[in-house]
C-alpha positions, 0 to 999 in steps of 0.5 A: 446505506453502503451495501455489505459487498462494499464493506467487504471490498473496503475491508479487503483493501485495508487488509492488503495495506495492513501488510508492511511489505505491500504498503511499502510497495504501494508507497514506492508506486506513488512516486512513479510507475516501476518495474519489478526490478526497480521495486526489488531495489527500492524495498530490498525484498527478493524478486519472488516476494515482490511478485507475490505481493504485486499479485495480491495488490493486482487481484484487489485492483490497487495496482495495474500492470502494463507490458511492453515487450518483456517489461512489465511496469506497475502503477497505482490503479487510481489516484485514490489509492495514493490519497488514502496511503498518503493520508495515513502516513500524514496521520501517523506522522502528526500523531507521533509528533504530538507529545500527548501521543505515546504507545507506552501510555495506557489509559485507565478507567 
């Protein structure tokens, strides 16, 4: 059986990814390690906002940072993050392509 601590950490993981801006940053890091400037350009977010979201992602160990001189490069902490995010995008893309799927349809009992 999984411990309550693990459940709490998994919930924090999904909570962090539940923010669209942080999800966009993680998705950008799947392709390549990137600097804050590159992430600003890719996402269109302001530099302070990107830095704030990166701090949250670093605190829960979704991403890692490496400093070379004055440049800090961000990367995914491990391959599991890429798989979880990639699988989520595949799941939603497939569901949206299914004609039976509709956000406007309400099931009645």
